[in-house]
C-alpha positions as CSV (number, residue, x, y, z in Angstrom):
1,M,0.2,0.0,0.2
2,A,1.3,3.3,-0.9
3,D,2.4,5.7,2.2
4,E,0.0,8.4,2.3
5,N,2.9,11.0,3.1
6,A,5.7,9.8,0.7
7,D,7.2,12.5,-1.0
8,T,5.8,12.0,-5.1
9,S,7.8,15.0,-6.5
10,R,10.0,13.9,-9.1
11,T,13.8,14.3,-8.7
12,A,16.5,13.5,-11.2
13,V,18.8,10.2,-11.0
14,K,22.2,10.5,-13.4
15,T,23.7,7.5,-14.7
16,Y,26.3,6.9,-17.4
17,V,25.9,3.8,-19.9
18,P,27.7,3.4,-23.0
19,A,26.1,5.2,-26.2
20,Y,25.2,2.0,-27.8
21,Q,22.9,0.8,-24.6
22,K,21.4,4.4,-24.5
23,R,20.1,3.8,-27.9
24,I,18.7,0.6,-27.6
25,W,16.8,2.1,-24.5
26,A,15.6,4.8,-26.5
27,E,14.3,2.8,-29.0
28,H,13.0,0.2,-26.9
29,A,10.9,3.6,-25.0
30,D,9.9,4.7,-28.5
31,E,8.3,1.2,-29.5
32,L,6.7,1.3,-26.3
33,G,5.5,4.7,-26.4
34,M,7.2,5.9,-23.3
35,S,9.6,8.7,-22.4
36,Q,13.0,7.5,-21.8
37,S,13.0,8.5,-18.2
38,E,9.3,6.4,-18.1
39,F,11.2,3.7,-19.3
40,L,14.0,3.5,-17.3
41,S,12.0,3.9,-14.2
42,T,9.2,1.3,-15.2
43,M,12.4,-1.3,-16.2
44,V,14.4,-0.7,-12.9
45,Q,11.2,-1.4,-11.1
46,A,10.5,-4.4,-12.9
47,G,14.0,-5.9,-12.4
48,R,14.0,-4.8,-8.8
49,R,10.8,-7.3,-8.8
50,G,13.1,-10.0,-9.9
51,F,14.8,-10.3,-6.6
52,E,12.0,-10.9,-4.5
53,P,10.7,-14.1,-3.4
54,A,7.1,-15.0,-4.9
55,S,4.0,-13.6,-2.8
56,E,1.4,-15.9,-2.3
57,S,-0.7,-14.2,-5.1
58,E,2.3,-15.5,-7.5
59,T,2.3,-19.2,-6.3
60,T,0.4,-22.0,-7.6
61,S,-1.0,-25.0,-5.0
62,T,2.1,-26.7,-6.2
63,N,4.1,-23.4,-5.1
64,T,5.7,-22.9,-8.5
65,T,5.9,-19.2,-9.1
66,T,3.6,-18.5,-12.4
67,T,4.5,-15.4,-14.6
68,D,1.0,-15.1,-16.7
69,S,-0.4,-11.3,-16.9
70,S,-3.6,-12.5,-15.3
71,D,-1.6,-12.8,-11.6
72,L,-0.4,-9.5,-12.3
73,E,-3.9,-8.1,-13.2
74,G,-5.3,-9.6,-10.2
75,R,-2.7,-7.5,-8.1
76,I,-3.3,-4.6,-9.5
77,E,-7.1,-5.2,-8.9
78,A,-6.2,-5.8,-5.4
79,V,-3.9,-2.5,-4.9
80,L,-5.9,-0.2,-6.3
81,A,-9.3,-1.6,-4.5
82,D,-7.3,-1.3,-1.4
83,S,-5.2,2.1,-2.2
84,G,-7.8,3.9,-4.3
85,P,-6.2,6.0,-7.4
86,L,-2.4,6.1,-7.7
87,S,-0.4,7.5,-10.2
88,W,1.9,5.2,-12.6
89,N,4.8,5.4,-9.9
90,E,3.3,4.6,-6.9
91,L,1.5,1.7,-8.7
92,V,4.9,0.5,-9.7
93,A,6.0,1.2,-6.2
94,E,3.3,-0.8,-4.8
95,L,3.9,-3.8,-7.2
96,T,7.4,-4.1,-6.5
97,D,9.1,-4.3,-3.3
98,D,12.0,-2.1,-2.1
99,I,15.1,-4.4,-1.9
100,E,18.1,-2.3,-1.5
101,E,18.8,-2.8,1.9
102,R,18.5,-6.5,1.3
103,L,20.9,-6.5,-1.6
104,D,23.3,-4.4,0.5
105,D,23.2,-6.9,3.5
106,A,23.9,-9.5,1.3
107,L,27.1,-8.1,-0.6
108,Q,28.2,-7.3,2.6
109,D,28.0,-10.9,3.9
110,L,29.5,-12.1,0.8
111,Q,32.5,-9.5,1.2
112,S,32.7,-10.5,5.0
113,A,32.8,-14.1,3.8
114,N,35.5,-13.4,0.8
115,R,33.2,-14.8,-2.0
116,V,32.4,-11.5,-3.9
117,S,34.5,-8.2,-3.8
118,Y,34.2,-4.7,-5.3
119,S,36.2,-3.8,-8.1
120,G,36.7,-0.5,-9.4
121,R,39.1,-1.9,-12.1
122,S,36.6,-4.5,-13.4
123,G,33.6,-1.9,-13.4
124,G,32.1,-3.4,-10.5
125,Y,31.2,-6.8,-7.9
126,T,33.3,-9.4,-9.0
127,L,33.3,-13.3,-7.6
128,T,36.2,-14.4,-5.6
129,G,38.3,-17.6,-6.4
130,E,37.0,-18.9,-3.0
131,Q,33.7,-20.1,-3.8
132,P,32.1,-22.7,-1.7
């Protein structure tokens, strides 16, 4: 459910990607009829969803995750029934869970166990040679 006191004002986020990647994203955004900002926001939120365990509404009776659109449609209806009108960003936030803290905790644990390290030279996190 959206926090009624949440700050819904817009703010800029800056990132740097290779020019070819920006062109691909821009083309995809155009195909979907979205602005580049809306496309990136949507893709980030959708990608973040992949890091969350399946909710009860997303599992079948055999407890396997399903991904058909009727599950999402049902979740959308449930969120709107509980919350009332929501903006696009509010609805995306409701349908995805915040994982930054969990990701940070997991990375710290992996780094403490010397299974992952951060390398500026490599451009990000890398696996170390000490895998279980």
